[in-house]
Structure formats: structure tokens, C-alpha cells
N, C-alpha and C positions, 0 to 999 in steps of 0.2 A: 724605397717604400716596399714593405712586404706585401704578400698577397692579401693577408687578412686586413692590413691597413688600407689597401686599395679598395677592398670590399666595403670598408666602413666609410671612407671619406669620398670616394668617387662614385656618384650615382650611375656612371656609365662603365662600371667595373668590368662588365662583360666584354667591353671592347679593349680592355687593357692588354698589354703585350707581355706582362710578366709571366714567367713559366711557373706552373703549379708544382708544388713540392709535396713529398710524402711526409709521414710523421717524423722522420729523421732529418728532414731538411733537404733530401736529395731530389733533384728535378725529376718530374714524372715524364717519361718518354714512352709513348705507346709502342715504338719500334723495338724497345728493349724487353717488352713483356713476353712471357712464354706462351701466352694465350692470345687469341684473336681479339683485338679491341672491340668494345661494345659501345655503340653510340645510340642515345646519349649515355655517357658514362656517369659514374657516381658524382664526380665533380661538377658535371653539367647539371645534374638533377639538383645538387646542393645550391648552385648559383640561382637556378630558376626558383627554388623554394624561398630564397631570400627576397625575390621580387613578388612572387605569388605564394603567400604562406599557405601551407596545406591544413588550414584550420577547418574543422568540422564541429561547429559549436551548436548545432541544432539539437533541440530537446523535444521529444514527444511524450506527453503525459496522458495517461489513461486513467480516468477516475471510475471507481466502482464502490458500491456500498454493500456491506454485509449486515443484514438485519434479522436477528433471531427473535424479535419481539420481546426483548428484555430477558429472555431465558439464558441461563448460564450454559451456552453451548459453543462449540467451535466447529470449524471446517478446514479442509485442506485445499490450498491454492497451488496450482502448478502454472507458472508463466515461462514461456519458451519462445526464443527468437529463432528464425531461420533466415539466414542471409547467405553464408557460404554454402549451405546445403541445398539451396534452391536449384531447380533444374538449370536456370540461367544464373550461375553463381555470381553473388554480389561481392564487391570489394570491401563492404562494410564489416568492421570488427565491432560487434555490438557490446554494450554494457547495459545490464538490467539492474534497476534499483527499485525497491519496494518501500513506500513511505506510508506511515499512518498519520492521519490528520488529527491534531489536537486543537480544539477550539478554545478561545480565550474564556476564562471563567472569573466570576466574582461572587463573593458571599457576604451576606449581612444578617445580623440578628435583629435589626430595627430596635436595638436596645431593649429587647424583650427576652427574658430568660427562658431557655428551652426551645427557642425558635431559631431555625437557620433556613434562609432562603438562598438558593443558588441561581445566578443568572449566567446564561451561556450565549456568546456571540455566534451568529449564524454566518459571519464572514469567515472564509476558510483560512486556517493557519494564523500567521502573524498579522494578517489584515484586520483581525478583530481586536488586537492589542490596543490598550489605551481608550477603548470605548467606555463612555461614562453613562451612568444612570443617576440622574439628579432628582432629589426630592424636595418639594416645598410643602408647606402646611398652611391651610386656609380654613376659615369657618365657612364651609360651603352650605351648611344648613342640614336639617334632619333628613336622613335617607338619601343624601346625595353621594354619588359614586366618585372615585378619583378620576382625574382627566390626564391625558397624555399628550405631549407635544414632541415632535421629532425635529431634532437639530442636525447640524452637519455630522458630528461624530458623537452624538449623545442623544438621549431622550430625557425629557423632563416630565416628572409625574407630580401632580398637585394632589396631596392627600387631604381628605376631609378630617379636620381636627375638631369638629363640633362635638360637644360632650354628648355621649350616648349614641353617636353615629360615626364614631371614628372608623376610618378605613381599615379593613382587615388585610392580612397577607394575601389571601386568595383573591380579593378584589383587585389588588395590584397586579397579580398574574393575569387575571381575566381582562383587565383593561389593556394590557399589552397584547394578549392573544386576539382580542377583538378589533385591534387597530391594524388595517392592512399595511401601513407604513412601518409601524413599530415591530410587527410580527415578522417582517422580513429581515430585521436586524438582530433581534435578541429574543430569547425565550427564558422562562423561569420555572422553577419547581421548588416545592417545600421538601427539604431533605431531612428535617428534624422538627418535631412539634406538629401543630395542627394549623391548617390554613385559616381557621376562623379567629385566630388571635388578633385582637385589635392593636394596631400599631400607629394609627393616624395621629394620635396625640402624644406619642412618646418623644423624648429628646433624642434626635437622630445624631449620634456622635460619628457615625460612619457615613458621611455624605460629602461628595458623591461616591457611589460604588464604582470602582475602576476594574475593568476586565483585563486580565493578564494571562500569560502562559500559552497563547496560541502559537503553534509551530507545526512543522512537518518533521516527524521522527523517522529517520532511516532505520528500518528493522531488518532488511536483508538486501544483499546485492551479489551479483555474479558477473564475472567478465568472460571467461572462457570455460565452457563445459563440453560442448561438442565442437572441438577445435576452436574457431573464433566465435561460434554461436553460444548464447547464454541460456541458463536454466535456473529457476528459483522454485524451491518447494518450501512452503511455509504454512504453519497452522495459524488460523486467524479466528478471532472472536468478532462480535458485533463492532462496527465502526466504519469510517470512511477511509478508503485507501487509494493510493496512486501508484501506478506502475510507470516508471520513467525509462525510456529507451534513448540511448545516446551512443556516440562513438566511444570506443575504449580510450581512456585518458581524460574524457570530459565527465569527471565524477565529483566536481565540487560546485555544481550549479545550485541556484536557489529557485525552487519551483514557483515561488511567489513573485519573482522578479524577471521581467522579460529580458532576453539576450544576456543572461548571466552565465551562460556556458563558456567553457574555455578548456583547451587542451586536447580535443579530439583531432585525429589526423586521417581518418578514413571516412568514406561516404558511399552511399549506395542504397539499393532497395532492400527491404526486409519484410518479413511477415511475423506477426505476433500471435501466439496461441495462448489463450487464457482458459483454464479449467478450474472450477471450484465445486467441491463436493462436500456437503455438510455431513459431519459424522452422525451416525445413526443414534437416535435417542434410545436409551435403555428400554423405554416402554414399547418401542417398535421392533425389538429384536426377538428372535426365537428363544423360547425359554424351555429348559428341561422340565419334564413332568415332575410335580411335587406331590407330597402327601402319601408317598409309598410307605413311609415308616415314620415313627415318631421323631420329630426334630428336622424332618426333611423340608427344605425350602427350595423354591424355584430359582435357578440361576441362568445366566445366558448359556446358550448351547455349548456344552463341554464335549469337544470331539474326542479327546484322548483320556477322559475320565481322571484327570489330575486334580479335580476340584476347582479349577479356574476356568472361567468362560474363555472359549476359543480352543485352539489346538486342532490337530488334524486326526481324523479317523480314517485309517487306511483299510481298504477291503478289496477283494478280488472275486471275480466271477469265474468259475470253472465250467466251461461250456461242454466239455467231453472228457472222457478218461484220457490220460496221456498215452497209454498203450491200448489202443482200440483194435479189437480183432473182430472181423466179420466171418461167420461160419456158414457154409452152404452144405446142404444135404442133397445128393444127387438121387434121382429116381423117385422123388416125391410126387404126390398127386396134386393137381391144381385146386381141388376143392377139399377143404378140411371141415370136419364137424366142429362147431364152436358152441 
């Protein structure tokens, strides 16, 4: 039986007597080596790793949210790990991954031309997929508002179909927002048309509304930047993001599933540094003076006068002449008329 077969079939292979061989099949003999043998040697480490696998499958996820209040703005994120560069250097070889969260979405027109209402799950990523919003229609009476009921993976909304008091799209959104249970699961908004559109008496052909598309999108990753330490620089807009820290090789995990990591082979202590700086809004920047001549407009500070905001204006101060000469006159008087 070969060494490899012994390792496969014999759980006590470490006690086996067969001689280890090299890649060419020649027996390994420490006495024939030209260098001093090291214990434990590579073959010893290999054997121990078959018993105690060097798996490092831990995942640390750090959540943060960028909110510019609906404005079309961006900012710069810098994420950096320090493990090898710590004063007490760590054996961990880090991997950084940056994810953007996409919540599950669903849209409906309520069979009303020109109206589009969008519902968004508040469960992160894929956890919101297949959530349903079911609609029923009842003669609730004049002036009655729709009602909502929360189920396991759905909410049911009963619309008022009474003639002249049909529920509107905005009333549907309000009943969700005013329910403590429903508002933790889903939110909605009118993205086309007006919220006052009556929909309670319409023939609802899209019922229930299913929410889909929730996921975590990998938008950036880095393994080795400062030797084994990692660095990510990325421009981000508004949204929910996650920074994942794992051992190098553990790069196919699912952040929504516990213990889904696999492939890492190092472990140890690390530090994570996160820095986010919003880009300056044009309204808050220094502007060149305008109105000096016809057609002159104010632009961002133009340092090199090339007509484009930015650039560098170089200048120097001369504190004294390069060839400075001091002249003295002997025999002068101490008091002079001035």
C-alpha cells in the first residue's frame, strides 16, 4: 500500500511505518539532505493538516448607510485592514469585499392607466424575496379607509370598493406606514401618477404583488495591497453597504447565510479602518469672481487659468535679494538729522 493509500484508508496513518517518498518516488531520508532537517517538516505539517484542517471560515460584516437625502451626490470610501502591519504582527491574510444591498421590489398599476406604485421590502437582500402584498375588495361603506393584516410572509390589504368612496393609492400607502407591524416589513411610494387616484373598485389583475430582486451585489474587493493587508477605494452614492472581512481564499460566502464561508487558511487579529468623505457640492465650493466683462460667468476656483475648475497656481515668496550686500561707513556720528 502506498503512502497516499495509507493516508486514505488508515485512520491511524501517522503510526504507519511506510517511508515517505518525494515527487519522483524516491524515499525521503533526512540524513541524505544537504541541509539540517527541520522538525516538524513539511510532511509532518501536511499530515497534521489532514487531521486538523486549517480552515478559517469566519466572516465579519460591517453595515453602514450613505444617505444624501435624495440628492444626486457621491462620496469616497476608503476601507483598510491592518493585520500583518500591526505592532504585534498577525498571521491573518485578509480579504476585503464591499457589497451593496438591493432590497426586493414589486410594482403594480392597480389596473389604472398612468399610475405606478412601487413596494420595497425592508428585509435585507434576498430575505425579502417572495414577500407578497395581497389585496381584497369589500363594500366597507362611505368614508371607510382600507385595513391591513400582517401574515407570515405577506400582508393583506382590504380595499374599500364602495362607490364614491373607493380607496386611493395614497390611502394604501398610509395604512401600511401607520401599521407598526406592516411598516417594519415593507414600504411603498408612487413613482408615476398621483396618489389620489381611486383604485379600490378596479379589477385587480396583478394580485398578489410579489417582491423580487433582493440581493447583495459585490462591487469591489481586494486581497493583497500592503503585503497581506487589504485596501479598497470606491465612490459610493446613497444606499446600504456592507464591508466583509475574511481570510484570503474565503471569497464565495453568502452574507445572508450563516456559516457559508469556505476556503480561508489563515487566522488572527486585525484592525479595520473606514473613512468616508462626501464630495463637495458645487454650491459649497470657492467660485472665481464673475461679472468682470460681458459673458463672464462664475466657475469653480481655477488655479491655472485654463478655464476648467481646479488646477494648481504656483507662486513663490522672495524674502531678500539673492546677492545681499551690507555697507558700513566708518567715522560716522551717532546722531543724524532726520
